[in-house]
C-alpha positions in Angstrom: 125.7 97.2 110.0 123.1 99.9 110.8 119.4 99.6 110.4 116.2 101.4 111.5 115.2 100.0 115.0 111.8 100.7 116.5 111.7 101.6 120.2 108.2 100.2 120.6 105.1 101.1 118.5 103.8 104.5 117.9 104.5 107.7 115.9 107.5 108.3 113.5 109.7 109.2 116.5 110.0 105.5 117.6 112.3 104.9 114.7 116.1 105.1 115.2 119.1 104.5 112.9 121.3 102.2 115.0 123.6 99.2 115.1 122.0 95.9 114.1 123.0 92.3 113.5 124.5 91.6 110.0 122.3 89.3 107.9 123.7 86.3 106.2 122.4 84.8 102.9 121.0 81.3 103.3 120.7 78.7 100.5 119.0 80.3 97.4 119.6 83.8 98.8 121.9 86.7 98.1 123.2 89.5 100.3 122.3 92.9 98.9 124.1 96.1 100.0 121.2 98.5 100.1 121.3 101.7 98.1 117.7 102.8 98.9 114.5 101.5 100.3 110.9 102.4 99.3 108.5 103.6 101.9 105.0 102.0 101.9 101.8 102.3 103.9 102.5 98.8 105.3 105.6 100.2 107.0 103.5 102.8 108.7 101.0 100.2 109.9 103.9 98.0 111.2 105.4 101.0 113.0 102.0 101.5 114.7 101.7 97.9 115.7 99.0 96.9 113.3 100.9 94.8 110.7 103.5 92.4 112.2 106.0 90.8 109.9 105.4 87.1 108.9 106.9 84.6 111.3 110.6 84.0 110.7 111.3 87.2 108.8 113.1 90.4 109.7 111.4 92.8 112.1 113.2 95.7 110.4 110.8 97.8 108.3 111.0 97.9 104.5 109.3 95.8 101.9 111.4 96.8 98.9 114.9 98.0 98.2 117.5 98.5 95.6 121.2 97.8 95.7 124.1 95.6 94.7 124.7 91.9 95.3 127.8 91.5 97.5 127.5 87.8 98.5 125.9 84.7 97.1 124.3 82.0 99.2 124.6 78.3 98.5 123.2 77.1 95.2 122.8 80.6 93.6 123.8 80.4 89.9 121.9 83.0 87.9 123.1 86.1 89.7 126.6 87.4 90.3 128.3 89.6 92.8 128.1 93.2 91.5 124.7 92.8 89.9 122.5 95.8 90.3 119.1 94.7 91.6 115.9 95.7 93.2 114.0 93.3 95.5 110.6 92.5 97.0 111.1 91.8 100.7 109.0 90.5 103.6 111.0 93.1 105.7 114.5 94.4 106.3 114.8 97.1 103.7 115.6 100.0 106.1 119.1 98.7 106.6 122.6 98.7 105.0 122.4 95.0 104.1 119.5 92.6 103.5 119.3 88.9 102.6 116.9 88.2 99.8 115.6 85.0 98.1 116.8 85.1 94.4 113.2 84.5 93.3 112.3 88.0 94.6 115.0 89.9 92.7 114.6 92.0 89.6 117.4 93.5 87.6 117.7 97.3 87.6 117.2 98.3 83.9 120.3 99.8 82.3 120.2 103.6 82.7 117.7 103.6 85.6 118.8 105.4 88.7 119.2 102.9 91.6 117.5 105.1 94.1 114.4 105.5 91.9 114.4 101.7 91.3 113.8 101.2 95.1 110.3 102.4 94.6 109.3 99.7 92.1 109.2 96.1 93.4 106.4 96.4 96.0 104.1 98.4 93.8 104.9 96.3 90.7 104.2 93.1 92.6 101.0 94.5 94.2 99.6 96.0 91.0 100.4 93.1 88.6 99.2 90.4 91.0 95.9 92.1 91.7 95.0 93.8 88.4 96.1 91.0 86.1 96.6 87.8 88.0 93.6 88.1 90.3 91.2 90.5 88.6 92.1 89.6 85.0 92.0 93.2 83.7 91.9 93.3 79.9 92.1 95.8 77.1 88.9 97.9 76.8 87.7 97.3 80.3 87.2 100.1 82.9 89.2 100.0 86.1 88.7 102.3 89.1 91.8 103.0 91.1 91.3 104.5 94.5 94.1 106.7 95.8 95.4 107.5 92.3 98.1 109.8 93.7 99.8 107.2 95.9 102.6 104.9 95.1 100.4 102.0 94.1 97.9 104.3 92.3 100.5 106.0 90.1 102.0 102.7 89.1 98.5 101.1 88.6 97.5 103.9 86.2 100.5 103.2 84.0 100.1 99.4 84.1 96.4 99.6 83.2 96.9 102.0 80.3 99.7 99.7 79.1 97.1 96.9 79.1 94.7 99.0 77.0 92.2 99.5 79.8 90.2 102.7 80.5 91.3 104.2 83.8 89.3 106.1 86.4 90.9 107.4 89.6 89.9 109.0 92.8 92.1 111.6 94.6 91.6 114.3 97.2 92.7 117.3 95.2 92.5 118.7 91.6 96.3 119.0 91.5 96.7 115.3 92.2 94.0 114.5 89.6 95.8 116.6 87.0 99.0 114.6 87.6 97.0 111.3 87.4 95.8 112.6 84.0 99.3 113.2 82.8 100.1 109.5 83.7 97.1 108.3 81.5 94.0 108.3 83.8 91.0 109.4 81.8 88.2 109.7 84.4 89.3 112.0 87.3 87.2 112.0 90.4 87.8 114.3 93.4 86.4 112.2 96.2 85.9 115.4 98.4 83.4 116.9 95.9 82.2 114.1 93.7 80.4 110.7 94.3 82.5 108.1 92.5 79.5 105.7 92.4 77.5 108.2 90.4 80.4 108.9 88.1 81.0 105.2 87.4 77.3 104.6 86.9 77.4 107.0 84.0 80.1 104.7 82.5 78.2 101.5 83.0 80.2 100.6 86.1 83.7 99.5 86.7 84.9 96.1 85.5 87.7 96.1 88.1 88.1 98.2 91.3 91.4 98.4 93.1 90.7 99.6 96.6 93.0 100.6 99.4 90.2 101.8 101.8 88.6 98.6 102.9 85.5 98.8 105.1 84.7 102.4 104.4 84.2 101.9 100.7 83.0 98.3 100.7 79.3 98.8 100.0 79.8 101.7 97.6 82.4 99.8 95.7 79.9 97.0 95.0 77.4 99.6 93.8 80.1 101.0 91.4 80.8 97.6 89.8 79.7 96.7 86.3 78.0 93.3 85.7 80.6 90.6 86.4 82.8 93.2 88.0 85.7 92.3 90.3 86.5 94.3 93.5 90.1 93.8 94.8 90.7 95.1 98.3 94.4 95.6 99.1 94.3 98.0 102.1 92.5 99.0 105.3 92.9 102.7 105.4 89.2 103.1 105.9 88.8 100.4 108.6 88.6 96.6 108.8 85.0 95.9 109.5 82.1 96.7 107.2 78.8 95.4 106.0 78.1 93.9 102.6 74.7 93.5 100.9 75.1 90.0 99.4 72.0 90.6 97.3 73.6 93.6 95.6 76.7 91.5 94.9 74.6 88.7 93.5 72.7 91.1 91.2 76.0 92.2 89.7 77.3 88.6 89.5 80.3 90.3 91.2 83.4 89.0 93.0 85.2 90.5 96.0 88.9 89.5 96.5 91.0 90.6 99.5 94.7 90.1 99.0 98.2 91.1 100.1 101.7 90.2 99.0 103.7 90.2 102.1 102.2 87.1 103.8 102.4 84.9 100.6 104.8 82.0 100.6 108.1 82.4 99.0 107.5 79.6 96.4 104.6 77.6 94.9 101.3 78.6 93.5 100.3 82.2 94.3 103.7 82.9 95.9 106.1 85.9 95.8 108.3 83.9 93.4 105.3 83.4 91.0 104.4 87.1 91.1 108.0 88.3 90.6 108.4 85.9 87.6 105.3 87.3 86.0 106.4 90.9 86.7 109.8 90.2 85.1 108.3 88.5 82.1 105.4 90.8 81.3 106.0 94.2 83.0 109.7 94.6 83.2 110.2 95.0 79.4 108.0 98.1 79.7 109.9 99.4 82.6 113.2 98.8 80.8 111.8 100.7 77.7 110.8 103.7 79.9 107.1 103.1 79.2 106.4 102.6 82.9 108.4 104.7 85.3 108.8 105.0 89.0 107.0 108.1 90.3 109.1 109.5 93.1 107.8 112.4 95.2 110.8 112.7 97.5 114.2 111.1 98.2 115.4 111.4 101.8 118.4 110.0 103.7 117.6 107.0 105.9 118.2 109.0 109.0 115.1 111.0 108.1 112.8 107.9 108.1 110.4 109.7 110.5 110.0 112.6 108.1 109.4 110.1 105.2 106.6 108.3 107.1 105.0 111.7 107.9 105.1 112.5 104.2 102.7 109.6 103.4 99.9 111.6 105.0 100.9 114.9 103.4 98.4 116.0 100.8 101.3 117.3 98.6 103.0 113.9 98.3 102.4 112.3 94.9 103.9 108.9 94.2 106.5 107.2 96.3 108.9 108.4 99.0 112.3 106.7 99.0 114.9 106.5 101.7 118.5 106.7 100.5 120.8 104.4 102.5 124.1 104.7 100.6 125.2 108.4 100.4 125.6 109.7 96.8 
């Protein structure tokens, strides 16, 4: 098969579409012929050398994909060759084939384009596990979503609104904020011209904050919390080392969580299997009904992976970028 190989760490130019070893499904796994792979910020970090894959997993980029099952591993009973699926991966999505544990598969809803479906598994797992399973977001609460125009942000807006929460978002342009509003966000904050802490203070603070910035926003996020508020840090775009006023957190009776999905075990409590089961049970019916949709900014051929990575830093990109592996 062919896959994206990295010639060292660095800029997008280190990626090359070249011959790779064919994967084989182990017990409890299936082999998926990949139609498309979603592009995520974690892929960029891995390409730069800052986010190595978990031990024993593929070094090929790609944390989510869509495609068709072409082979079953030993013991697989609930899936069939020919099933259209999308999958959460620890790596390996930028390739023609990938082996996936069956517990990390989701069926592509009838009528959904398979390429668009490639942009769902990673964001769905990240958003549901953090907003619901970790932070316990409920109807009537206020959630602040940083980076509302990104892949996670656009999905999180829809999930939060589906839960009946009030949604505030930050973004770097009024155009992106307008699109966030169309998805259901109600409080639109341009972080270039407004102070999100001041805006949230007028609302009594945020019950939940979903943060992709890390160190840069740590202290200000705590300021923006409501009493008993929960801050969930899922990214490090603003650095890894910050300072935290414990007194300020204590006065809010607040909680800070730091999580990711990739390094979780495949099974057991808090595992990828547990998250995907929850997503399928609680979120996938809304996806199948068209109430929550993948927001795709661009669809590019896999040979243009470098361009796709560059697009994540383009201010015009809204939602996900997807790499098409199988030609239409």
